[in-house]
C-alpha positions as CSV (number, residue, x, y, z in Angstrom):
1,L,-3.0,11.3,4.2
2,G,-2.0,8.8,6.9
3,K,-4.4,10.5,9.3
4,V,-7.2,10.2,6.9
5,C,-6.5,6.5,6.4
6,I,-6.5,5.9,10.1
7,R,-10.0,7.4,10.4
8,M,-11.2,4.8,8.0
9,L,-9.3,1.9,9.6
10,P,-9.2,-0.7,10.9
11,K,-12.9,-1.2,10.3
12,E,-12.4,-0.7,6.5
13,P,-8.7,-1.5,5.8
14,E,-9.6,-1.4,2.0
15,G,-9.8,2.3,2.5
16,Y,-6.0,2.3,1.8
17,N,-6.7,1.3,-1.7
18,L,-9.3,4.0,-2.3
19,L,-6.9,6.8,-1.3
20,F,-3.9,5.2,-3.0
21,D,-5.8,4.6,-6.2
22,G,-6.5,8.4,-6.5
23,Y,-2.8,8.8,-7.3
24,M,-2.5,5.7,-9.4
25,G,-5.5,6.6,-11.5
26,K,-3.7,9.9,-12.4
27,E,-0.5,8.0,-13.1
28,L,1.2,10.0,-10.3
29,Y,3.3,6.9,-9.3
30,E,6.0,8.8,-7.3
31,E,3.3,10.5,-5.3
32,A,1.6,7.1,-4.9
33,L,4.8,5.6,-3.5
34,K,5.2,8.5,-1.1
35,A,1.5,8.0,0.0
36,A,2.2,4.3,0.5
37,E,5.3,5.1,2.6
38,D,3.2,7.4,4.7
39,M,0.7,4.7,5.2
40,T,3.3,2.2,6.2
41,R,4.8,4.6,8.8
42,V,1.5,5.4,10.4
43,S,0.4,1.7,10.3
44,S,3.5,0.5,12.0
45,H,2.6,2.6,15.1
46,H,-1.1,1.9,15.1
47,E,-2.6,-0.5,17.7
48,K,-3.9,-2.7,14.8
49,T,-0.5,-3.0,13.2
50,D,-1.0,-6.6,12.2
51,V,-4.2,-5.7,10.3
52,L,-3.1,-2.5,8.7
53,L,0.5,-3.0,7.7
54,P,-0.1,-5.6,5.0
55,Y,-2.5,-3.2,3.2
56,A,0.1,-0.4,3.4
57,H,2.8,-2.8,2.0
58,E,0.4,-3.9,-0.8
59,C,0.1,-0.3,-1.9
60,M,3.9,0.1,-1.8
61,A,4.4,-3.0,-3.9
62,R,1.9,-1.8,-6.5
63,A,3.6,1.7,-6.7
64,L,7.1,0.2,-7.0
65,L,5.7,-2.1,-9.8
66,K,4.4,1.0,-11.7
67,L,7.8,2.7,-11.3
68,K,9.4,-0.4,-12.7
69,R,11.5,-1.0,-9.6
70,Y,10.8,-4.7,-10.0
71,D,13.2,-6.1,-7.5
72,E,11.9,-4.0,-4.7
73,A,8.3,-4.6,-5.7
74,L,8.8,-8.4,-5.7
75,L,10.5,-8.4,-2.3
76,M,7.7,-6.2,-0.8
77,A,5.0,-8.3,-2.3
78,M,6.5,-11.7,-1.3
79,N,7.2,-10.6,2.2
80,T,3.7,-9.4,2.6
81,I,2.1,-12.5,1.1
82,T,3.7,-14.5,3.9
83,K,1.4,-12.6,6.3
84,E,-1.6,-11.6,4.2
85,Q,-2.7,-12.8,0.8
86,T,-4.7,-10.5,-1.6
87,N,-5.5,-10.7,-5.2
88,E,-3.7,-7.3,-5.8
89,L,-0.5,-8.8,-4.4
90,M,-0.8,-11.9,-6.4
91,N,-1.5,-9.9,-9.6
92,A,1.6,-7.7,-8.7
93,V,3.8,-10.8,-8.6
94,V,2.4,-12.2,-11.8
95,A,2.9,-8.7,-13.5
96,I,6.5,-8.6,-12.3
97,A,7.1,-12.1,-13.8
98,D,5.5,-10.9,-17.1
99,S,7.7,-7.8,-17.1
100,T,11.0,-9.4,-16.1
101,S,11.9,-13.0,-16.0
102,R,9.2,-15.6,-15.3
103,Q,11.7,-18.3,-14.4
104,A,13.5,-16.0,-11.9
105,V,10.2,-15.1,-10.2
106,I,9.2,-18.8,-10.0
107,D,12.7,-19.6,-8.5
108,S,12.0,-16.9,-5.9
109,L,8.6,-18.4,-5.1
110,N,10.2,-21.8,-4.6
111,I,12.7,-20.3,-2.1
112,Y,10.0,-18.5,-0.2
113,E,7.9,-21.7,-0.1
114,Q,10.8,-23.5,1.6
115,K,11.4,-20.7,4.1
116,F,7.8,-20.4,5.3
117,D,5.0,-22.7,6.4
118,R,3.3,-24.7,3.7
119,S,0.7,-22.6,2.0
120,P,-1.4,-23.0,-1.2
121,W,-0.5,-19.4,-2.3
122,W,2.9,-20.2,-3.7
123,S,1.4,-22.9,-6.0
124,L,-1.4,-20.5,-6.9
125,L,1.1,-17.9,-7.9
126,R,3.1,-20.3,-10.0
127,A,-0.1,-21.5,-11.6
128,K,-1.0,-18.0,-12.7
129,I,2.5,-17.4,-14.1
130,Y,2.4,-20.7,-16.0
131,E,-1.1,-19.9,-17.3
132,N,0.1,-16.5,-18.6
133,D,3.0,-18.4,-20.2
134,K,0.5,-20.8,-21.9
135,R,2.1,-23.7,-19.9
136,Y,-1.3,-25.2,-19.1
137,G,-0.2,-28.6,-18.0
138,E,2.2,-27.2,-15.4
139,C,-0.5,-24.7,-14.4
140,Y,-2.9,-27.6,-13.7
141,I,-0.3,-29.5,-11.7
142,E,0.3,-26.4,-9.5
143,L,-3.4,-25.9,-8.9
144,Y,-3.6,-29.6,-7.9
145,R,-0.7,-29.1,-5.4
146,A,-2.4,-26.0,-3.9
147,M,-5.6,-28.0,-3.5
148,Q,-3.8,-30.8,-1.6
149,I,-2.5,-28.3,0.9
150,Q,-5.8,-26.6,1.4
151,E,-9.0,-27.7,-0.4
152,M,-10.9,-24.6,-1.7
153,D,-13.8,-24.6,-4.1
154,H,-12.2,-21.8,-6.2
155,I,-9.2,-24.0,-6.8
156,W,-11.4,-26.8,-8.1
157,R,-13.1,-24.2,-10.3
158,R,-9.9,-23.0,-11.8
159,M,-8.7,-26.6,-12.4
160,G,-12.0,-27.2,-14.2
161,S,-11.6,-24.1,-16.3
162,V,-8.0,-25.0,-17.3
163,A,-9.0,-28.6,-18.1
164,A,-12.0,-27.5,-20.2
165,N,-10.5,-24.5,-22.0
166,H,-6.9,-25.4,-22.4
167,L,-6.3,-29.1,-21.9
168,N,-9.4,-30.2,-23.9
169,D,-10.2,-32.7,-21.1
170,L,-14.0,-32.4,-20.5
171,K,-14.2,-35.4,-18.3
172,R,-11.6,-34.0,-15.9
173,A,-13.3,-30.5,-16.1
174,K,-16.7,-32.0,-15.0
175,E,-15.1,-33.8,-12.1
176,C,-13.4,-30.6,-10.9
177,Y,-16.7,-28.6,-11.1
178,E,-18.5,-31.4,-9.2
179,H,-15.8,-31.3,-6.5
180,A,-16.3,-27.5,-6.2
181,L,-20.1,-28.1,-5.7
182,L,-19.5,-30.8,-3.1
183,L,-17.2,-28.4,-1.2
184,D,-19.7,-25.5,-1.3
185,S,-23.1,-26.3,-2.8
186,T,-24.4,-22.8,-1.8
187,D,-21.8,-20.8,-3.8
188,I,-23.6,-19.5,-6.9
189,V,-20.3,-19.3,-8.8
190,N,-20.0,-23.1,-8.6
191,H,-23.5,-23.5,-10.1
192,L,-22.7,-21.0,-12.8
193,M,-19.5,-22.8,-13.7
194,M,-21.3,-26.1,-14.0
195,A,-24.1,-24.5,-16.0
196,D,-21.4,-23.0,-18.3
197,Y,-19.8,-26.4,-18.7
198,Y,-23.1,-28.0,-19.9
199,Y,-24.1,-25.0,-22.0
200,D,-20.8,-24.1,-23.8
201,N,-18.6,-27.2,-23.5
202,L,-21.2,-29.9,-24.0
203,G,-23.7,-27.9,-26.0
204,N,-26.5,-29.1,-23.7
205,H,-28.4,-25.8,-23.5
206,A,-31.4,-27.2,-21.6
207,K,-29.3,-28.7,-18.8
208,G,-27.1,-25.6,-18.8
């Protein structure tokens, strides 16, 4: 399996997920973990180690999560996020928080944030956990913190969504969507979010 992966990589490192998901889709989680371990072993000796290893670790974290080995999965996910951030890893951390103790995972995120360079990802992770916990005010604050570290249009969009859908603050939502458009006026998602704001939130169908 590792050799098959290497043929696809490093041009298409997402190839790891394709092979790994074959096991996951059949709920063969022990086999998926073994495949992830094989990938890790092969990647650690490859000339493109820095590119490939985070993908292998992501697969391992997801397998450990399915096997309910939460402590190991969290450690693998957090250590990998310090090098490479993916939505799958972020979703794994949030799933661990939902399955175990949200506060314990948040405490771990705080510790990691102090150990490593400032990054918006720790705040984004806390925001997702708070959002799942319906703690929308704290979610918004964490998104704002993330934006102060690194301004990204998708953070503004999420802030706008939280403001509009959960905090009932349409003025703040509009400001967030406008900031996202200022940051990237070519991104069609930013235009769609603004259109959705006019259409659904304000009922201005023509403008939407």
